[in-house]
C-alpha positions as MATLAB code, in Angstrom:
seq = 'MNFLISGLVGNPRAGSKTLAATRSLVDALALDLGAEVGEVVDLAEFGGRVLDYSDPGVAELRARLARVQLLVVATPVYKGSYTGLLKGFLDGYGPGSLDLTFAVPLTIAASPAHSLAGPTHLVPLLDELGALSPLGGLFLSDAVASQPDERDAAIAAWIDRRSVVLGSLAAVAA';
ca = [
       0.000    0.000    0.000;
       1.390    3.404   -0.953;
       0.860    6.599    0.925;
      -1.400    9.141   -0.692;
       0.103   12.593   -0.178;
      -1.978   15.738   -0.625;
      -1.563   19.398    0.199;
      -3.759   22.070    1.741;
      -2.821   25.719    1.172;
      -4.285   28.397    3.426;
      -2.977   31.453    1.592;
      -5.905   33.761    0.758;
      -4.143   34.803   -2.467;
      -4.727   32.340   -5.323;
      -1.665   30.954   -7.082;
       0.676   32.038   -4.290;
       4.273   31.045   -3.600;
       2.787   29.044   -0.702;
       0.938   26.968   -3.293;
       4.101   26.506   -5.381;
       6.108   25.459   -2.310;
       3.380   23.026   -1.256;
       3.341   21.397   -4.680;
       7.133   21.066   -4.567;
       7.063   19.539   -1.085;
       4.234   17.113   -1.950;
       6.069   16.002   -5.098;
       9.413   15.596   -3.297;
       7.873   13.607   -0.428;
       5.993   11.385   -2.875;
       9.177   10.721   -4.813;
      11.104    9.922   -1.639;
       8.395    7.593   -0.293;
       7.371    6.092   -3.620;
       3.920    7.441   -2.787;
       1.012    8.622   -4.869;
       0.516   12.365   -5.319;
      -3.004   13.462   -4.510;
      -4.577   16.861   -4.875;
      -3.058   20.137   -3.724;
      -5.944   22.344   -2.649;
      -5.692   26.124   -2.871;
      -8.251   27.356   -0.321;
      -8.179   30.781   -1.986;
     -10.397   29.235   -4.645;
     -13.044   28.570   -1.988;
     -12.815   31.893   -0.137;
     -15.565   32.452    2.410;
     -17.203   29.141    1.527;
     -14.815   27.472    4.003;
     -16.874   29.061    6.792;
     -20.124   27.539    5.539;
     -20.005   24.089    7.125;
     -23.073   23.047    5.111;
     -21.397   23.813    1.754;
     -21.372   20.402    0.020;
     -18.206   21.103   -1.989;
     -16.226   22.123    1.078;
     -17.632   19.217    3.108;
     -16.548   16.766    0.382;
     -13.102   18.379    0.284;
     -12.729   17.927    4.039;
     -13.763   14.276    3.694;
     -11.271   13.643    0.859;
      -8.401   15.230    2.755;
      -9.235   13.226    5.885;
      -8.626   10.034    3.874;
      -5.052   10.817    2.790;
      -2.156    9.306    4.681;
       0.130   12.372    4.559;
      -1.165   15.930    4.361;
       1.041   18.967    3.856;
      -0.733   21.865    5.594;
       0.718   25.140    4.350;
       0.243   28.758    5.330;
       1.983   32.060    5.100;
       2.601   33.518    8.538;
       0.237   36.418    9.220;
       0.643   38.292   12.493;
       2.802   35.479   13.859;
       0.376   32.643   13.126;
      -1.523   30.769   10.389;
      -4.152   32.476    8.255;
      -7.809   32.847    9.152;
      -8.703   31.076    5.910;
      -6.811   27.958    6.999;
      -8.260   28.166   10.521;
     -11.781   28.513    9.130;
     -11.332   25.422    6.978;
      -9.775   23.324    9.743;
     -12.489   24.399   12.194;
     -14.904   22.397   10.044;
     -13.264   19.215   11.335;
     -14.232   17.812   14.700;
     -11.682   16.673   17.298;
      -9.991   13.490   16.125;
     -11.182   13.871   12.517;
      -7.631   13.452   11.221;
      -6.691   10.512   13.482;
      -5.381    8.457   10.564;
      -3.404   11.314    9.005;
       0.250   12.250    9.190;
       0.738   15.994    8.722;
       3.616   18.204    7.646;
       3.116   21.840    8.611;
       4.706   24.206    6.078;
       5.037   27.874    6.994;
       6.382   30.742    4.916;
       7.233   34.169    6.309;
       9.269   37.256    5.512;
      11.182   37.098    8.778;
      13.015   34.170   10.383;
      11.568   35.524   13.642;
       8.342   33.816   12.554;
       9.933   30.405   12.040;
       8.256   29.055   15.178;
       4.704   29.841   14.001;
       4.332   26.277   12.709;
       5.418   24.440   15.853;
       3.793   26.857   18.304;
       0.487   27.490   16.546;
      -0.195   25.132   13.641;
       1.026   21.848   15.177;
      -1.230   22.179   18.271;
      -4.216   22.779   15.981;
      -3.357   19.690   13.932;
      -2.852   17.720   17.166;
      -6.350   18.713   18.292;
      -7.697   17.209   15.091;
      -5.759   13.994   15.695;
      -3.080   14.420   13.016;
       0.459   13.313   13.815;
       3.490   15.345   12.746;
       6.475   12.976   13.178;
       8.501   14.774   10.502;
       8.171   18.142   12.203;
       7.444   21.244   10.211;
       9.231   23.056    7.434;
       9.796   26.813    7.515;
      10.796   28.675    4.369;
      11.622   32.352    4.223;
       9.820   34.403    1.586;
      13.128   34.887   -0.205;
      13.741   31.124   -0.459;
      10.114   30.295   -1.301;
      10.217   32.836   -4.137;
      13.165   31.188   -5.879;
      12.267   27.729   -7.258;
      15.862   26.417   -7.221;
      16.501   27.605   -3.652;
      13.079   26.395   -2.512;
      13.584   22.938   -3.984;
      17.103   22.701   -2.510;
      15.762   23.637    0.941;
      12.998   21.034    0.600;
      15.498   18.364   -0.477;
      17.765   19.166    2.487;
      14.775   19.044    4.874;
      13.732   15.641    3.501;
      17.313   14.339    3.656;
      17.541   15.229    7.381;
      14.394   13.156    7.965;
      15.420   10.039    6.059;
      15.127    7.759    9.096;
      11.594    8.916    9.928;
      10.596    8.774    6.259;
      11.878    5.205    6.125;
       9.636    4.384    9.080;
       6.640    5.971    7.338;
       7.368    3.917    4.231;
       7.450    0.777    6.390;
       4.084    1.708    7.905;
       2.672    2.149    4.400;
       3.912   -1.286    3.410;
];
């Protein structure tokens, strides 16, 4: 059994560098694990619909993402934390809804001073939903995220430092 890896992007601006970085990370993780690449969802395309918990399209999206084995959850850092768009979407899940999901928090910010936004704010939210984050999170500066070669090199280095844990995830998938 292969892992299905998908991405969730909470940047309110469609087609953002957060989206590009998420796609790169999903692809690199899938390649490393020999996993299947699933969808990478740009929540900007849904806008305020994420707050309507009865919206059938958003409800189906939540259900699909809850079935993936590894979910990259990405956000730019706004005011030291994740975006309201991402929070609104994740609030549609109940506690434990992501119990069978491994998560990789990906944060992007202008300042390295915001590098702890993922571990201090996003990881506890994912924990509340039941997701596990054994790989830890990835922080990219805006400057790195804006340059595809630098971004992909940073992602490759991050994956390389987690080879032991990734090997364990691959064994779980098998």
